[in-house]
C-alpha positions as CSV (number, residue, x, y, z in Angstrom):
1,X,-19.6,145.3,36.6
2,X,-21.3,145.4,40.1
3,X,-24.1,143.0,38.5
4,X,-21.8,140.5,38.0
5,X,-20.4,140.4,41.8
6,X,-23.8,140.1,43.4
7,X,-24.4,137.1,41.1
8,X,-21.5,135.1,42.0
9,X,-22.0,135.9,45.8
10,X,-25.3,134.1,45.4
11,X,-24.1,130.6,43.8
12,X,-23.1,129.4,47.1
13,X,-26.2,129.7,48.6
14,X,-27.9,127.7,46.0
15,X,-25.7,124.7,45.9
16,X,-26.3,124.5,50.0
17,X,-29.7,123.8,49.7
18,X,-29.5,120.3,47.5
19,X,-30.6,116.8,49.7
20,X,-28.4,113.5,49.0
21,X,-30.0,109.9,48.8
22,X,-28.9,107.9,51.5
23,X,-26.7,104.8,50.8
24,X,-26.7,100.9,52.4
25,X,-24.3,98.0,52.3
26,X,-25.5,94.7,50.6
27,X,-22.8,91.8,51.9
28,X,-23.6,88.6,49.8
29,X,-21.4,85.5,50.8
30,X,-21.4,81.7,49.4
31,X,-21.2,78.5,51.4
32,X,-19.6,76.4,50.2
33,X,-17.7,78.8,48.2
34,X,-17.1,75.9,45.5
35,X,-21.0,75.9,45.7
36,X,-21.7,78.6,43.0
37,X,-22.2,82.4,43.3
38,X,-24.3,85.3,43.4
39,X,-25.0,88.3,41.3
40,X,-25.2,91.2,41.6
41,X,-22.3,90.9,44.5
42,X,-21.3,92.6,47.9
43,X,-21.9,96.7,46.6
44,X,-23.6,99.7,48.3
45,X,-27.5,100.5,47.1
46,X,-29.3,103.5,47.7
47,X,-31.6,103.4,50.5
48,X,-35.0,101.9,49.4
49,X,-33.8,100.6,46.4
50,X,-34.6,97.0,45.3
51,X,-31.4,94.6,44.7
52,X,-32.5,91.5,42.6
53,X,-30.0,89.0,43.8
54,X,-29.7,85.6,41.3
55,X,-27.7,82.4,42.8
56,X,-25.8,80.7,40.3
57,X,-24.8,77.5,41.1
58,X,-21.8,75.4,39.8
59,X,-21.5,72.4,38.4
60,X,-22.9,69.2,40.6
61,X,-24.3,71.7,43.1
62,X,-27.7,72.9,43.5
63,X,-28.9,76.4,45.1
64,X,-30.4,75.6,48.5
65,X,-31.9,78.1,50.1
66,X,-30.8,82.1,51.6
67,X,-29.7,82.7,55.1
68,X,-28.9,86.1,56.9
69,X,-30.8,89.1,56.8
70,X,-33.2,87.4,54.1
71,X,-34.1,83.9,54.2
72,X,-35.9,81.4,51.8
73,X,-35.3,79.5,48.4
74,X,-36.7,82.0,46.2
75,X,-34.3,82.7,43.5
76,X,-33.7,85.3,42.2
77,X,-34.5,87.3,45.6
78,X,-35.7,90.6,45.3
79,X,-34.1,92.4,48.4
80,X,-35.3,95.9,49.7
81,X,-32.4,97.7,50.9
82,X,-33.6,99.7,54.1
83,X,-30.8,98.7,56.0
84,X,-27.3,97.2,56.1
85,X,-27.7,93.8,55.0
86,X,-25.6,90.6,54.5
87,X,-27.1,87.5,53.4
88,X,-25.5,84.1,52.6
89,X,-26.4,81.8,49.5
90,X,-26.5,78.0,50.5
91,X,-25.8,75.7,47.9
92,X,-25.3,71.6,48.2
93,X,-24.5,68.4,46.3
94,X,-26.8,67.2,44.0
95,X,-28.1,64.1,45.6
96,X,-28.0,60.8,43.1
97,X,-30.0,57.6,43.6
98,X,-28.3,54.2,44.1
99,X,-30.5,51.4,43.1
100,X,-29.3,48.1,43.8
101,X,-30.9,44.8,42.4
102,X,-30.0,41.4,43.6
103,X,-30.6,38.5,41.6
104,X,-29.5,34.6,43.2
105,X,-29.0,34.7,46.9
106,X,-27.1,36.7,48.7
107,X,-26.9,40.5,50.0
108,X,-24.5,43.6,49.6
109,X,-22.6,45.3,52.4
110,X,-22.2,49.4,51.6
111,X,-19.4,51.2,53.2
112,X,-21.6,52.6,55.5
113,X,-21.9,49.2,57.1
114,X,-25.7,49.1,55.8
115,X,-27.6,46.3,53.9
116,X,-28.6,47.8,50.7
117,X,-31.4,46.3,48.8
118,X,-33.4,49.1,47.8
119,X,-32.5,53.0,46.1
120,X,-30.5,55.4,48.5
121,X,-29.7,58.8,47.5
122,X,-26.2,59.8,47.8
123,X,-24.6,63.3,47.5
124,X,-23.0,63.5,44.2
125,X,-19.2,62.6,44.7
126,X,-19.4,60.5,47.2
127,X,-17.5,56.8,46.5
128,X,-19.4,54.0,47.7
129,X,-17.8,50.6,48.7
130,X,-20.0,47.9,47.7
131,X,-19.0,44.3,49.0
132,X,-21.0,41.3,47.6
133,X,-22.2,38.4,50.2
134,X,-23.0,35.5,49.2
135,X,-25.3,33.1,51.1
136,X,-24.4,29.8,51.9
137,X,-24.0,27.8,48.6
138,X,-24.1,30.5,46.6
139,X,-20.8,33.2,45.0
140,X,-20.3,36.5,43.5
141,X,-20.8,36.3,39.6
142,X,-21.0,39.8,38.3
143,X,-22.3,43.6,38.5
144,X,-24.2,44.5,35.7
145,X,-26.3,48.3,34.8
146,X,-23.6,50.8,35.1
147,X,-20.8,48.8,36.0
148,X,-20.3,45.6,34.0
149,X,-17.2,44.6,36.0
150,X,-16.5,41.8,38.8
151,X,-14.3,43.8,40.8
152,X,-15.2,42.8,44.7
153,X,-15.4,45.1,46.8
154,X,-16.5,47.6,44.1
155,X,-15.2,51.2,44.7
156,X,-18.4,53.5,42.7
157,X,-18.3,57.3,43.0
158,X,-21.6,58.7,42.9
159,X,-22.3,61.3,40.4
160,X,-25.3,60.5,38.7
161,X,-28.4,58.5,39.1
162,X,-27.1,54.7,39.3
163,X,-28.1,51.2,39.0
164,X,-26.4,48.6,39.6
165,X,-27.1,44.9,39.5
166,X,-25.1,42.0,41.8
167,X,-25.7,38.6,40.2
168,X,-25.0,35.6,42.4
169,X,-24.8,32.0,41.2
170,X,-25.4,28.8,43.2
171,X,-22.4,26.8,43.9
172,X,-21.8,23.5,43.2
173,X,-20.5,20.9,46.0
174,X,-17.8,19.0,44.5
175,X,-16.6,16.8,48.0
176,X,-17.3,15.9,51.3
177,X,-14.7,16.1,54.4
178,X,-15.1,14.8,58.1
179,X,-13.4,17.1,60.5
180,X,-13.7,15.0,63.6
181,X,-12.2,11.0,62.1
182,X,-12.0,8.7,64.5
183,X,-9.7,6.0,65.2
184,X,-11.5,3.9,67.8
185,X,-15.0,4.4,69.5
186,X,-15.4,2.7,72.7
187,X,-18.6,0.5,73.3
188,X,-21.1,2.8,75.0
189,X,-19.8,5.8,73.7
190,X,-21.9,8.0,71.5
191,X,-20.4,9.9,67.9
192,X,-21.5,12.2,65.5
193,X,-19.6,13.1,62.6
194,X,-19.0,16.8,61.5
195,X,-19.3,16.8,57.8
196,X,-18.8,19.6,55.8
197,X,-19.6,19.7,51.9
198,X,-16.5,21.6,50.0
199,X,-17.9,23.9,47.5
200,X,-15.9,24.4,44.1
201,X,-14.2,27.5,45.3
202,X,-13.1,26.2,48.2
203,X,-15.6,27.3,51.0
204,X,-17.7,25.0,52.5
205,X,-21.1,24.0,54.2
206,X,-22.1,22.2,57.3
207,X,-23.6,18.9,56.1
208,X,-24.2,16.9,59.4
209,X,-27.6,16.5,59.6
210,X,-28.0,16.1,55.9
211,X,-25.4,13.1,54.8
212,X,-26.6,9.6,55.4
213,X,-24.7,7.0,57.4
214,X,-24.1,3.2,56.6
215,X,-22.4,0.9,58.5
216,X,-21.2,-2.4,57.3
217,X,-21.4,-4.3,60.6
218,X,-23.7,-4.5,63.5
219,X,-20.8,-3.3,65.4
220,X,-22.3,0.4,66.2
221,X,-25.9,1.2,66.8
222,X,-27.5,4.0,64.9
223,X,-29.2,6.7,67.0
224,X,-31.4,9.7,65.8
225,X,-29.9,13.0,64.2
226,X,-26.8,11.1,62.9
227,X,-25.6,9.9,65.9
228,X,-24.0,6.6,66.7
229,X,-23.1,4.0,69.6
230,X,-20.4,1.5,69.8
231,X,-22.1,-1.6,70.0
232,X,-20.0,-4.6,69.7
233,X,-15.5,-4.8,69.7
234,X,-14.7,-4.7,66.0
235,X,-14.1,-2.9,63.0
236,X,-16.4,-1.2,61.3
237,X,-16.5,0.9,57.9
238,X,-19.0,3.8,57.7
239,X,-20.0,5.3,54.7
240,X,-21.1,9.0,54.4
241,X,-23.2,9.8,51.6
242,X,-24.7,13.3,50.0
243,X,-26.4,13.1,46.7
244,X,-24.0,11.3,44.8
245,X,-20.7,11.9,46.7
246,X,-19.6,9.5,49.5
247,X,-16.5,9.8,51.5
248,X,-16.1,6.3,54.4
249,X,-14.3,5.6,57.5
250,X,-13.0,2.9,59.1
251,X,-12.6,2.6,62.9
252,X,-12.2,0.3,65.6
253,X,-14.8,-0.5,68.3
254,X,-12.9,-1.2,71.4
255,X,-14.3,-2.9,74.6
256,X,-12.8,-1.0,77.3
257,X,-12.3,2.9,78.6
258,X,-10.4,4.2,81.0
259,X,-12.3,6.5,83.5
260,X,-11.1,10.1,84.6
261,X,-14.2,10.9,86.8
262,X,-13.7,14.3,89.1
263,X,-16.6,12.7,91.2
264,X,-14.8,10.1,92.3
265,X,-11.6,12.3,93.8
266,X,-12.1,10.0,97.1
267,X,-11.2,6.7,95.4
268,X,-8.0,8.7,93.9
269,X,-6.7,10.1,97.5
270,X,-3.3,9.7,97.7
271,X,-1.3,10.0,101.3
272,X,2.2,9.7,101.7
273,X,3.0,9.6,105.3
274,X,5.9,7.6,107.4
275,X,3.0,5.8,109.3
276,X,0.4,5.1,106.3
277,X,0.4,2.5,104.1
278,X,-0.4,3.6,101.0
279,X,-2.0,0.6,98.7
280,X,-2.1,1.5,95.1
281,X,-5.1,-0.6,93.5
282,X,-6.7,-0.7,89.8
283,X,-10.1,-1.5,89.2
284,X,-11.7,-3.1,86.7
285,X,-15.7,-2.7,86.0
286,X,-17.7,-5.2,83.7
287,X,-20.8,-3.7,82.4
288,X,-21.7,-6.0,79.4
289,X,-24.2,-4.3,77.1
290,X,-26.5,-5.7,74.2
291,X,-26.0,-3.0,72.0
292,X,-24.2,-0.1,73.5
293,X,-27.1,1.4,75.2
294,X,-28.4,-1.2,77.4
295,X,-27.3,-3.7,79.8
296,X,-27.7,-7.4,78.7
297,X,-30.1,-8.7,80.9
298,X,-28.6,-12.6,80.1
299,X,-26.1,-11.7,82.5
300,X,-27.6,-8.8,84.9
301,X,-30.1,-11.7,86.4
302,X,-32.7,-10.6,88.8
303,X,-33.0,-13.8,90.8
304,X,-33.1,-12.9,93.9
305,X,-34.9,-9.7,93.7
306,X,-31.9,-7.8,94.7
307,X,-32.1,-5.1,91.6
308,X,-35.4,-3.7,92.9
309,X,-33.6,-1.9,95.7
310,X,-31.0,-0.2,92.6
311,X,-34.4,1.2,90.9
312,X,-35.6,3.5,94.2
313,X,-32.4,4.4,95.0
314,X,-30.6,5.8,91.8
315,X,-34.3,6.1,89.7
316,X,-35.3,8.4,92.7
317,X,-32.3,9.9,94.3
318,X,-29.7,10.2,91.2
319,X,-32.4,10.6,88.3
320,X,-30.2,8.3,86.0
321,X,-32.0,5.4,85.9
322,X,-34.3,4.1,82.7
323,X,-36.1,1.3,84.6
324,X,-39.3,0.5,83.4
325,X,-40.8,-3.1,84.6
326,X,-42.8,-2.7,81.2
327,X,-39.9,-3.2,79.1
328,X,-37.7,-6.7,79.0
329,X,-34.7,-4.7,77.9
330,X,-34.6,-2.4,81.0
331,X,-35.9,-4.6,83.9
332,X,-32.1,-4.7,85.0
333,X,-31.7,-0.9,84.9
334,X,-29.4,1.7,82.8
335,X,-26.3,1.3,82.0
336,X,-25.1,4.6,83.6
337,X,-27.1,3.1,86.9
338,X,-24.6,0.1,87.3
339,X,-21.6,2.5,86.4
340,X,-22.7,4.7,89.4
341,X,-23.4,1.8,91.5
342,X,-20.0,0.5,90.6
343,X,-18.1,3.5,92.1
344,X,-20.5,3.6,95.0
345,X,-19.4,0.3,95.9
346,X,-16.3,0.7,95.7
347,X,-16.3,4.1,97.6
348,X,-17.7,1.8,100.7
349,X,-15.1,-0.6,100.4
350,X,-12.3,1.9,100.6
351,X,-13.7,3.5,103.5
352,X,-14.7,0.1,105.5
353,X,-10.8,-1.0,104.5
354,X,-9.1,2.4,106.0
355,X,-11.8,2.4,108.4
356,X,-11.0,-0.9,109.2
357,X,-7.3,0.1,109.9
358,X,-7.6,2.5,112.9
359,X,-6.5,0.0,115.2
360,X,-8.9,0.0,118.6
361,X,-10.7,2.9,117.2
362,X,-14.2,1.5,118.3
363,X,-15.8,4.7,120.3
364,X,-13.6,7.4,119.9
365,X,-13.2,7.9,116.0
366,X,-10.1,9.6,117.3
367,X,-7.7,6.9,115.9
368,X,-5.4,7.8,112.4
369,X,-5.9,4.9,109.6
370,X,-2.8,2.7,109.2
371,X,-4.1,2.0,105.3
372,X,-5.0,4.6,102.8
373,X,-6.6,3.2,99.4
374,X,-5.4,5.2,96.1
375,X,-7.2,3.9,93.1
376,X,-4.5,4.8,90.6
377,X,-6.6,3.4,87.4
378,X,-10.4,2.9,86.8
379,X,-11.7,0.8,84.0
380,X,-15.0,0.0,82.6
381,X,-15.2,-3.2,80.0
382,X,-18.0,-3.5,78.4
383,X,-17.4,-7.2,76.9
384,X,-14.9,-9.8,78.6
385,X,-13.5,-12.8,77.5
386,X,-13.6,-15.6,79.9
387,X,-11.5,-18.5,80.5
388,X,-12.6,-22.1,82.0
389,X,-9.4,-23.8,84.6
390,X,-9.4,-27.7,84.7
391,X,-12.9,-30.2,85.3
392,X,-14.0,-28.1,87.6
393,X,-15.3,-25.5,84.8
394,X,-15.0,-22.1,86.7
395,X,-16.1,-19.6,84.1
396,X,-13.3,-16.8,85.2
397,X,-12.2,-13.4,83.2
398,X,-9.2,-14.3,81.0
399,X,-6.8,-12.5,83.0
400,X,-4.0,-13.0,80.4
401,X,-6.1,-10.6,77.9
402,X,-7.5,-8.2,80.3
403,X,-4.4,-7.3,82.4
404,X,-2.0,-6.9,78.5
405,X,-4.9,-4.5,77.4
406,X,-4.6,-2.2,80.8
407,X,-0.6,-2.9,81.1
408,X,-0.8,-4.3,84.4
409,X,2.6,-5.4,84.3
410,X,3.7,-2.1,84.4
411,X,1.2,-1.0,87.1
412,X,2.3,-3.7,89.4
413,X,6.4,-3.6,88.5
414,X,6.4,0.3,88.4
415,X,3.5,2.0,90.1
416,X,3.5,-0.3,93.0
417,X,0.1,-1.6,92.6
418,X,-0.9,-4.3,95.4
419,X,-4.3,-5.1,94.4
420,X,-6.6,-5.4,91.3
421,X,-10.8,-5.1,92.1
422,X,-12.4,-6.8,89.1
423,X,-16.4,-5.8,90.0
424,X,-18.7,-8.2,87.9
425,X,-22.6,-9.1,88.0
426,X,-21.8,-12.8,88.9
427,X,-23.9,-15.9,87.1
428,X,-23.1,-19.2,88.6
429,X,-24.6,-22.9,88.3
430,X,-26.8,-22.2,91.3
431,X,-28.5,-19.6,89.9
432,X,-32.3,-20.3,88.9
433,X,-32.0,-19.2,85.6
434,X,-29.3,-21.4,84.6
435,X,-30.9,-24.1,86.6
436,X,-34.0,-24.3,84.8
437,X,-32.2,-23.2,81.2
438,X,-33.6,-19.8,80.9
439,X,-30.2,-18.3,80.1
440,X,-27.4,-20.6,78.5
441,X,-24.2,-21.7,80.7
442,X,-22.2,-20.1,78.0
443,X,-23.2,-16.8,79.9
444,X,-21.4,-18.5,83.3
445,X,-19.0,-16.3,85.1
446,X,-17.6,-15.9,88.8
447,X,-14.5,-15.0,90.3
448,X,-12.4,-16.3,93.8
449,X,-13.3,-13.8,96.6
450,X,-9.1,-13.3,96.6
451,X,-6.9,-14.3,94.2
452,X,-3.2,-13.9,94.4
453,X,-0.2,-13.9,92.1
454,X,3.4,-13.9,93.6
455,X,7.0,-14.8,93.1
456,X,6.5,-16.8,96.2
457,X,3.4,-18.6,95.4
458,X,-0.6,-18.2,95.7
459,X,-1.8,-17.9,99.3
460,X,-5.4,-16.6,98.6
461,X,-9.1,-17.9,99.0
462,X,-9.2,-19.1,95.5
463,X,-8.8,-22.5,93.4
464,X,-5.0,-21.3,93.0
465,X,-4.8,-22.7,89.4
466,X,-1.2,-22.3,88.2
467,X,-0.7,-19.8,85.7
468,X,-4.4,-18.1,86.0
469,X,-3.0,-14.9,86.7
470,X,0.3,-13.3,85.0
471,X,2.8,-13.1,87.3
472,X,5.2,-10.3,87.7
473,X,8.3,-9.1,89.7
474,X,5.6,-8.0,92.4
475,X,3.2,-9.6,94.5
476,X,-0.6,-8.5,93.7
477,X,-4.0,-9.9,94.8
478,X,-6.8,-9.5,92.7
479,X,-10.5,-9.5,94.8
480,X,-14.0,-10.3,93.1
481,X,-16.3,-7.5,93.8
482,X,-20.0,-9.1,93.4
483,X,-21.7,-5.8,92.1
484,X,-24.9,-7.2,93.8
485,X,-23.8,-8.5,97.0
486,X,-22.1,-5.1,97.8
487,X,-19.5,-3.7,100.0
488,X,-19.9,-5.8,102.7
489,X,-18.9,-8.9,100.8
490,X,-15.8,-7.1,99.4
491,X,-14.9,-6.6,102.9
492,X,-15.5,-10.2,103.9
493,X,-13.3,-11.2,100.9
494,X,-10.4,-9.6,102.4
495,X,-10.9,-10.7,105.7
496,X,-10.1,-14.6,104.4
497,X,-7.0,-12.9,102.7
498,X,-5.8,-11.4,106.0
499,X,-6.4,-15.1,107.3
500,X,-4.6,-16.8,104.2
501,X,-1.5,-14.4,104.8
502,X,-1.0,-14.3,108.2
503,X,-1.4,-17.6,109.0
504,X,1.0,-18.6,106.3
505,X,3.4,-16.2,107.9
506,X,3.1,-17.9,111.4
507,X,3.3,-21.4,109.8
508,X,6.3,-20.4,108.3
509,X,8.0,-19.8,111.7
510,X,6.9,-23.2,113.2
511,X,4.5,-22.1,115.5
512,X,1.4,-23.7,113.8
513,X,-0.9,-20.6,114.3
514,X,-0.6,-20.6,118.1
515,X,-0.7,-16.8,118.1
516,X,-2.9,-16.2,115.1
517,X,-5.6,-18.6,114.7
518,X,-6.0,-19.8,118.2
519,X,-5.0,-16.7,120.4
520,X,-6.3,-13.8,118.2
521,X,-9.1,-15.8,116.3
522,X,-10.1,-18.4,119.0
523,X,-11.1,-21.6,117.0
524,X,-13.0,-24.3,118.3
525,X,-13.0,-28.0,117.0
526,X,-16.9,-26.7,116.2
527,X,-15.5,-24.1,114.0
528,X,-16.9,-21.5,116.0
529,X,-14.8,-18.4,118.4
530,X,-13.9,-19.3,121.7
531,X,-14.8,-15.7,122.8
532,X,-12.0,-14.0,121.4
533,X,-11.7,-11.9,118.6
534,X,-13.2,-13.8,116.2
535,X,-13.0,-14.7,112.4
536,X,-14.1,-13.4,108.6
537,X,-17.4,-16.1,109.0
538,X,-18.2,-16.0,113.1
539,X,-17.9,-13.0,115.1
540,X,-17.1,-14.3,119.0
541,X,-20.7,-14.5,119.9
542,X,-21.4,-17.2,117.6
543,X,-20.3,-20.5,115.6
544,X,-22.8,-20.1,113.2
545,X,-21.1,-19.1,109.6
546,X,-22.4,-15.4,108.7
547,X,-24.1,-14.7,111.6
548,X,-23.3,-11.3,112.5
549,X,-26.5,-9.9,113.4
550,X,-26.8,-12.9,116.6
551,X,-28.1,-10.6,119.6
552,X,-26.7,-13.5,122.4
553,X,-24.2,-11.7,124.4
554,X,-20.8,-13.5,125.2
555,X,-17.9,-12.6,127.0
556,X,-14.8,-11.6,124.3
557,X,-11.6,-9.5,124.7
558,X,-11.7,-8.1,121.5
559,X,-11.8,-4.6,122.7
560,X,-8.3,-5.1,124.6
561,X,-6.7,-8.3,123.1
562,X,-3.7,-9.6,124.2
563,X,-2.2,-12.7,123.1
564,X,-2.6,-14.4,126.9
565,X,-6.1,-12.9,127.6
566,X,-7.3,-9.4,127.4
567,X,-10.3,-7.7,129.4
568,X,-13.1,-9.3,128.5
569,X,-16.8,-7.6,128.0
570,X,-20.4,-9.0,126.5
571,X,-20.8,-8.5,123.2
572,X,-23.4,-9.0,120.3
573,X,-24.5,-7.5,117.1
574,X,-25.2,-4.0,118.8
575,X,-21.6,-4.3,119.9
576,X,-20.1,-3.2,116.0
577,X,-23.7,-2.1,114.3
578,X,-24.5,0.6,116.6
579,X,-21.4,2.5,116.0
580,X,-21.4,6.1,114.1
581,X,-18.7,6.6,111.8
582,X,-17.1,9.9,110.6
583,X,-18.2,9.4,106.8
584,X,-17.0,11.6,104.0
585,X,-19.5,13.7,102.0
586,X,-19.6,11.7,99.0
587,X,-20.1,8.4,100.8
588,X,-23.8,7.5,100.5
589,X,-23.9,5.5,104.2
590,X,-27.6,4.8,104.1
591,X,-28.0,4.7,100.2
592,X,-31.2,2.2,100.2
593,X,-29.4,-0.4,98.3
594,X,-26.5,-1.6,100.9
595,X,-28.0,0.3,103.5
596,X,-24.2,-0.3,105.2
597,X,-25.3,1.9,107.9
598,X,-27.4,-0.9,109.6
599,X,-25.4,-3.6,107.9
600,X,-24.2,-5.8,110.5
601,X,-21.9,-7.8,108.2
602,X,-20.2,-4.5,106.8
603,X,-20.1,-3.3,110.0
604,X,-18.9,-6.5,111.9
605,X,-15.6,-6.4,109.3
606,X,-14.8,-3.2,110.3
607,X,-14.8,-3.6,114.0
608,X,-12.8,-7.2,113.3
609,X,-10.2,-5.2,111.4
610,X,-9.9,-2.6,114.1
611,X,-8.5,-5.4,116.2
612,X,-5.4,-5.9,114.2
613,X,-2.2,-4.6,115.6
614,X,-0.6,-2.0,113.9
615,X,2.7,0.3,114.7
616,X,1.5,1.9,117.6
617,X,-0.3,-1.1,119.3
618,X,2.8,-2.5,121.2
619,X,0.9,-5.3,122.3
620,X,3.3,-7.5,124.3
621,X,3.9,-11.3,123.5
622,X,5.6,-14.2,124.8
623,X,6.8,-16.5,122.3
624,X,7.1,-20.3,122.5
625,X,10.9,-20.1,123.5
626,X,9.9,-17.8,126.1
627,X,10.9,-14.4,124.6
628,X,9.4,-11.6,125.9
629,X,8.7,-9.1,122.7
630,X,5.8,-7.3,121.1
631,X,3.8,-7.9,118.3
632,X,4.4,-6.2,114.8
633,X,2.2,-4.0,112.5
634,X,0.0,-7.0,110.5
635,X,-1.2,-4.2,108.1
636,X,2.5,-3.9,107.0
637,X,3.0,-7.9,106.5
638,X,-0.2,-8.0,104.9
639,X,0.0,-5.2,101.8
640,X,4.1,-5.4,101.9
641,X,4.1,-9.2,101.4
642,X,7.1,-9.4,99.2
643,X,9.2,-7.8,101.9
644,X,7.7,-9.7,104.6
645,X,8.6,-13.1,102.5
646,X,12.0,-12.1,101.8
647,X,12.7,-10.6,105.2
648,X,11.0,-13.8,106.7
649,X,9.4,-11.1,108.8
650,X,6.8,-12.8,111.6
651,X,3.9,-11.6,113.5
652,X,6.0,-10.4,116.1
653,X,9.2,-8.7,117.1
654,X,12.1,-11.0,116.8
């Protein structure tokens, strides 16, 4: 009994001395969760034990690597549990190659906006959008390989190595289309057709440089790169061909155009004021060409060596002259040179008229102009019909034809146009080239200095042929402008028209020109002035025609003229030539062509015009009946002729 108790008492002491093995925690994660699994999974393991982890990927995934407490891509992996450990098995989508082959001409755009022409790897399950992009002249035909459809775009899911071929086929051009067909082309203007080749699918290709142009007449001149230029007026059929395809265009070559030129803003200046007479003007320039490119040398003769001045000015200063003395066609200069020449000439004419309307602005440059010239229409004609009148055979423009083309009746009656300036290269019988027979008389062309059309009769410095000019409801005057002689002659022509109209008004009052022709002008029996104001042909210091540069000092009251005699001073060419004017910036004052800065004729006309009474002159006058009065505004009588005649106005206030 005693022994048994002893044995039981010793048993606890035995168990208290046994040693236990430490445990370590292994945590296993998977990314992505659907990528696969790991065995064994998370668990507790004895310290120092070795756990064999095997990563098994799911379908379309592959094992990539271990991360965390263990790194590497060994699979299975032996993990020694010498501490708590956390591992992650990383799986990734299986990559498959997409190989694209292109047959024909074009490319394939992928959804990732990348041009694919070689193999590209995609992770499994990626959706790729493939869009065929044919080159010009080709169209998409089909897919082949792992897809045999003709869908476009093609959406394809990459789940295996994929091979595709994109086939393009060459299209057929079935027709031609001209995008910029013409109704009218103006002589000297260049055009180029924009020609599209239309494919069988409706798309197009630009064939503008590849087509062939054929013209059935010489009304156009062919240029390089399928450009062509209007050459002669009339209709022309133009055939446009490419391989066996043909399309045609019928156009009319017009011989004139209206110019809208911002550089000529000075000409279009419009002033509306109670003390300014606004004079609407139409300008018509005649620039005859041989072929729409070169000036016609049969009309632009250089018999007097005038044009050499053009070349030095426009070629050097404007860089537009194609003049080449070795080329007979170009000896007269380029068409563009003459266009610019005409515009400069008209600007100087406008300036001279307006400056001349500043009453007694001889020295101050402070007076306000009475007249404003406003060019409302500006035309260039490249052909001009002529007409001969009577036995005198004066070849002039066919005014009826020209004016109908520009709708002159509406311009005069509705817009109040008072003047038409026709600028031409004149050719008359005294030219040496006509006299020696080198140029045919069929090219003769000339213009009167001034030519009036009026319901009350023609009072102008012309032959006054009946019905040479169309008659409208209002008066207008046509001025001939010699492109060679320039603005001095243009002012000269107005001087004669002033003389004609003002003397006519006074004759109607039975005053026999005592005021204008005798007291104002001062005419001698010999034809020269009597030291008064002077005439178009005669300054106050000479009795020789056109002697504007005379140095003789003669007493004249031009600076302070009164009908019964004003204060006299000695005048000569220096009086009107050595004067400066405030010139707009776009006026080429010393332009080497006309050199109006030193032109005694041009400056004489401005000086003479400034002596004409205007609305502010207040010049006293005693009529033949002994009535004390003042002179009227002679510019108003001159430019508002219909009103002056209908109201029986005269040169003095009645």
